MDTraj code that builds the backbone (N, CA, C; nanometers):
import mdtraj as md
import numpy as np

residues = "MET ASN ILE THR LYS GLU GLU ILE ILE ARG GLN THR ASN GLU ALA LEU LYS LYS GLU PHE GLU LEU SER ASP ALA GLN LEU THR PRO GLN ALA ASN LEU LYS ASP ASP ILE GLY LEU ASP SER LEU ASP ALA VAL ASP MET VAL VAL VAL LEU GLU GLN LYS PHE HIS ILE ASN ILE ARG GLN GLY TYR ASP LEU ARG SER ILE VAL THR LEU GLN ASN LEU TYR ASP PHE ILE GLU LYS ILE ALA GLN GLU SER ALA GLN LYS ASN GLN".split()
xyz = np.array([
    [10.7624, 11.4647, 10.7081],
    [10.7467, 11.3656, 10.8134],
    [10.7626, 11.2266, 10.7506],
    [10.8690, 11.1603, 10.7823],
    [10.8931, 11.0259, 10.7302],
    [10.8658, 10.9270, 10.8425],
    [10.7570, 10.8525, 10.8295],
    [10.7144, 10.7642, 10.9373],
    [10.6787, 10.6282, 10.8776],
    [10.7133, 10.5245, 10.9498],
    [10.6854, 10.3891, 10.9005],
    [10.5408, 10.3507, 10.9279],
    [10.4931, 10.2543, 10.8531],
    [10.3561, 10.2033, 10.8727],
    [10.3401, 10.1483, 11.0147],
    [10.4430, 10.0792, 11.0639],
    [10.4369, 10.0237, 11.1997],
    [10.4245, 10.1339, 11.3041],
    [10.4949, 10.2445, 11.2815],
    [10.4894, 10.3571, 11.3745],
    [10.3517, 10.4246, 11.3699],
    [10.2939, 10.4341, 11.2512],
    [10.1594, 10.4898, 11.2375],
    [10.0600, 10.4049, 11.3162],
    [10.0687, 10.2734, 11.3006],
    [9.9784, 10.1828, 11.3721],
    [9.9972, 10.1976, 11.5224],
    [10.1217, 10.1974, 11.5681],
    [10.1492, 10.2068, 11.7113],
    [10.0964, 10.3383, 11.7689],
    [10.1280, 10.4485, 11.7032],
    [10.0880, 10.5796, 11.7548],
    [9.9368, 10.6005, 11.7465],
    [9.8748, 10.5503, 11.6404],
    [9.7295, 10.5620, 11.6272],
    [9.6606, 10.4837, 11.7377],
    [9.7031, 10.3594, 11.7574],
    [9.6431, 10.2767, 11.8626],
    [9.6626, 10.3398, 11.9998],
    [9.7820, 10.3920, 12.0235],
    [9.8120, 10.4572, 12.1513],
    [9.7178, 10.5752, 12.1741],
    [9.6987, 10.6571, 12.0722],
    [9.6119, 10.7743, 12.0840],
    [9.4666, 10.7337, 12.1058],
    [9.4213, 10.6323, 12.0317],
    [9.2825, 10.5875, 12.0465],
    [9.2584, 10.5239, 12.1831],
    [9.3545, 10.4466, 12.2322],
    [9.3405, 10.3854, 12.3652],
    [9.3257, 10.4931, 12.4716],
    [9.4092, 10.5949, 12.4614],
    [9.4075, 10.7016, 12.5614],
    [9.2791, 10.7849, 12.5522],
    [9.2415, 10.8252, 12.4314],
    [9.1267, 10.9140, 12.4127],
    [8.9927, 10.8456, 12.4411],
    [8.9795, 10.7195, 12.4013],
    [8.8503, 10.6522, 12.4097],
    [8.8484, 10.5346, 12.5066],
    [8.9553, 10.5193, 12.5856],
    [8.9650, 10.4139, 12.6869],
    [8.9387, 10.2758, 12.6255],
    [9.0136, 10.2461, 12.5199],
    [9.0002, 10.1194, 12.4491],
    [9.1075, 10.0217, 12.4940],
    [9.0826, 9.8942, 12.4711],
    [9.1821, 9.7917, 12.5037],
    [9.2577, 9.7511, 12.3778],
    [9.3733, 9.6877, 12.3968],
    [9.4502, 9.6370, 12.2833],
    [9.3677, 9.5394, 12.2003],
    [9.2859, 9.4586, 12.2665],
    [9.2061, 9.3574, 12.1975],
    [9.1067, 9.4199, 12.0990],
    [9.0605, 9.5397, 12.1284],
    [8.9663, 9.6072, 12.0390],
    [9.0339, 9.6628, 11.9143],
    [9.1637, 9.6867, 11.9223],
    [9.2351, 9.7591, 11.8172],
    [9.3018, 9.6644, 11.7178],
    [9.2202, 9.5964, 11.6410],
    [9.2693, 9.5096, 11.5344],
    [9.2453, 9.5807, 11.4017],
    [9.3287, 9.5558, 11.3010],
    [9.3131, 9.6261, 11.1731],
    [9.1734, 9.6137, 11.1124],
    [9.1083, 9.5002, 11.1308],
    [8.9759, 9.4802, 11.0705],
    [8.8624, 9.5351, 11.1559],
    [8.8929, 9.5897, 11.2734],
    [8.7882, 9.6425, 11.3619],
    [8.7147, 9.7582, 11.2949],
    [8.5818, 9.7502, 11.2975],
    [8.4972, 9.8557, 11.2445],
    [8.4884, 9.9663, 11.3500],
    [8.5189, 10.0895, 11.3087],
    [8.5242, 10.2000, 11.4049],
    [8.3900, 10.2228, 11.4743],
    [8.2819, 10.2042, 11.4013],
    [8.1494, 10.2271, 11.4590],
    [8.0986, 10.1027, 11.5323],
    [8.0954, 9.9898, 11.4632],
    [8.0318, 9.8698, 11.5177],
    [8.1163, 9.7971, 11.6227],
    [8.2475, 9.7865, 11.5996],
    [8.3338, 9.7111, 11.6916],
    [8.3920, 9.7983, 11.8020],
    [8.4277, 9.9206, 11.7681],
    [8.4934, 10.0080, 11.8658],
    [8.3928, 10.1009, 11.9334],
    [8.2819, 10.1271, 11.8654],
    [8.1751, 10.2061, 11.9269],
    [8.1894, 10.3560, 11.9115],
    [8.2621, 10.4015, 11.8100],
    [8.2772, 10.5454, 11.7900],
    [8.1583, 10.5989, 11.7114],
    [8.0974, 10.7056, 11.7634],
    [7.9888, 10.7702, 11.6899],
    [8.0447, 10.8915, 11.6157],
    [7.9579, 10.9702, 11.5538],
    [8.0056, 11.0814, 11.4710],
    [8.0788, 11.1872, 11.5537],
    [8.0358, 11.2100, 11.6765],
    [8.1075, 11.3059, 11.7622],
    [8.2449, 11.2518, 11.8007],
    [8.2510, 11.1219, 11.8282],
    [8.3803, 11.0595, 11.8574],
    [8.4737, 11.0713, 11.7371],
    [8.4174, 11.0602, 11.6163],
    [8.4995, 11.0700, 11.4956],
    [8.5651, 11.2068, 11.4861],
    [8.4921, 11.3116, 11.5237],
    [8.5495, 11.4466, 11.5243],
    [8.6642, 11.4533, 11.6254],
    [8.6416, 11.4000, 11.7445],
    [8.7469, 11.3968, 11.8464],
    [8.8678, 11.3181, 11.7966],
    [8.8424, 11.2060, 11.7281],
    [8.9500, 11.1223, 11.6760],
    [9.0347, 11.2008, 11.5763],
    [8.9696, 11.2764, 11.4885],
    [9.0419, 11.3561, 11.3898],
    [9.1330, 11.4563, 11.4600],
    [9.0802, 11.5252, 11.5594],
    [9.1584, 11.6251, 11.6326],
    [9.2793, 11.5597, 11.7003],
    [9.2568, 11.4484, 11.7670],
    [9.3647, 11.3776, 11.8366],
    [9.4737, 11.3339, 11.7380],
    [9.4331, 11.2788, 11.6248],
    [9.5309, 11.2300, 11.5268],
    [9.6035, 11.3442, 11.4570],
    [9.5340, 11.4553, 11.4355],
    [9.6015, 11.5723, 11.3786],
    [9.7133, 11.6197, 11.4714],
    [9.6829, 11.6241, 11.5984],
    [9.7840, 11.6665, 11.6961],
    [9.8970, 11.5648, 11.7064],
    [9.8624, 11.4375, 11.7062],
    [9.9614, 11.3307, 11.7213],
    [10.0603, 11.3294, 11.6054],
    [10.0085, 11.3453, 11.4829],
    [10.0922, 11.3326, 11.3643],
    [10.1279, 11.4666, 11.2997],
    [10.0806, 11.5766, 11.3577],
    [10.1075, 11.7109, 11.3044],
    [10.0657, 11.7205, 11.1581],
    [9.9411, 11.6780, 11.1325],
    [9.8858, 11.6830, 10.9972],
    [9.7488, 11.7477, 11.0028],
    [9.6986, 11.7891, 10.8878],
    [9.5642, 11.8467, 10.8783],
    [9.4805, 11.7534, 10.7928],
    [9.3806, 11.6898, 10.8522],
    [9.3019, 11.5931, 10.7772],
    [9.1552, 11.6337, 10.7635],
    [9.1217, 11.7544, 10.7998],
    [8.9814, 11.7935, 10.7934],
    [8.9383, 11.8426, 10.6562],
    [9.0230, 11.9123, 10.5864],
    [8.9799, 11.9758, 10.4625],
    [9.0157, 11.8916, 10.3411],
    [8.9175, 11.8706, 10.2567],
    [8.9417, 11.8062, 10.1295],
    [8.9517, 11.6549, 10.1321],
    [8.9184, 11.5932, 10.2433],
    [8.9266, 11.4477, 10.2515],
    [8.7907, 11.3904, 10.2874],
    [8.7560, 11.2806, 10.2252],
    [8.6290, 11.2152, 10.2526],
    [8.6496, 11.1137, 10.3652],
    [8.6188, 11.1542, 10.4848],
    [8.6399, 11.0696, 10.6014],
    [8.5374, 10.9566, 10.6103],
    [8.4299, 10.9644, 10.5316],
    [8.3284, 10.8585, 10.5333],
    [8.3835, 10.7263, 10.4793],
    [8.4927, 10.7335, 10.4043],
    [8.5512, 10.6109, 10.3491],
    [8.6295, 10.5328, 10.4548],
    [8.6497, 10.5926, 10.5706],
    [8.7233, 10.5267, 10.6785],
    [8.6244, 10.4486, 10.7640],
    [8.6258, 10.3166, 10.7464],
    [8.5316, 10.2303, 10.8167],
    [8.6031, 10.1448, 10.9207],
    [8.7227, 10.0968, 10.8863],
    [8.7985, 10.0089, 10.9759],
    [8.9254, 10.0784, 11.0227],
    [8.9886, 10.0186, 11.1216],
    [9.1174, 10.0720, 11.1658],
    [9.2198, 10.0669, 11.0529],
    [9.2177, 9.9604, 10.9720],
    [9.3116, 9.9527, 10.8597],
    [9.2913, 10.0694, 10.7641],
    [9.1644, 10.1058, 10.7374],
    [9.1370, 10.2235, 10.6549],
    [9.2003, 10.3472, 10.7172],
    [9.1897, 10.3586, 10.8481],
    [9.2447, 10.4734, 10.9191],
    [9.3970, 10.4764, 10.9090],
    [9.4623, 10.3616, 10.9305],
    [9.6085, 10.3553, 10.9189],
    [9.6529, 10.3969, 10.7788],
    [9.5861, 10.3417, 10.6776],
    [9.6216, 10.3725, 10.5383],
    [9.6009, 10.5204, 10.5084],
    [9.4928, 10.5761, 10.5604],
    [9.4614, 10.7167, 10.5402],
    [9.5695, 10.8062, 10.6018],
    [9.6084, 10.7764, 10.7258],
    [9.7119, 10.8566, 10.7920],
    [9.8439, 10.8451, 10.7163],
    [9.8760, 10.7253, 10.6705],
    [9.9992, 10.7069, 10.5940],
    [9.9969, 10.7927, 10.4672],
    [9.8853, 10.7950, 10.3981],
    [9.8705, 10.8749, 10.2764],
    [9.8883, 11.0239, 10.3070],
    [9.8223, 11.0726, 10.4112],
    [9.8310, 11.2138, 10.4491],
    [9.9736, 11.2493, 10.4912],
    [10.0366, 11.1610, 10.5661],
    [10.1741, 11.1858, 10.6114],
    [10.2694, 11.1932, 10.4917],
    [10.2493, 11.1054, 10.3934],
    [10.3338, 11.1075, 10.2736],
    [10.3118, 11.2356, 10.1939],
    [10.1852, 11.2752, 10.1785],
    [10.1553, 11.3995, 10.1071],
    [10.2171, 11.5193, 10.1790],
    [10.2085, 11.5187, 10.3099],
    [10.2649, 11.6271, 10.3901],
    [10.4168, 11.6323, 10.3746],
    [10.4804, 11.5164, 10.3768],
    [10.6260, 11.5098, 10.3617],
    [10.6686, 11.5611, 10.2243],
    [10.5927, 11.5273, 10.1205],
    [10.6265, 11.5724, 9.9847],
    [10.6125, 11.7235, 9.9715],
    [10.5124, 11.7798, 10.0358],
    [10.4923, 11.9256, 10.0326],
    [10.6057, 12.0000, 10.1022],
    [10.6614, 11.9369, 10.2051],
    [10.7658, 12.0011, 10.2860],
    [10.9067, 11.9800, 10.2329],
    [10.9185, 11.9117, 10.1203],
    [11.0542, 11.8872, 10.0650],
    [11.1001, 12.0056, 9.9847],
])
top = md.Topology()
chain = top.add_chain()
for i, resn in enumerate(residues, 1):
    res = top.add_residue(resn, chain, resSeq=i)
    for name in ("N", "CA", "C"):
        top.add_atom(name, md.element.get_by_symbol(name[0]), res)
traj = md.Trajectory(xyz[None], top)
């Protein structure tokens, strides 16, 4: 899967807006997922499922999701997983 950073941001924001009824104004790279966006631990599980489906990746096993605090952390994380997935599939 070869995807640009801009596409990751666009698709992630689109998925989060749809799943959690968020506005564009809430979805800034520095937004804190818990404090600014209001996602709790159950929402985080839903977010993982939605993003796995959106990007056709598996992010549950072997990754420390606690390090994801902001949307920028999330974008970077998805980019890393997508790159690892693409390398495995070559």
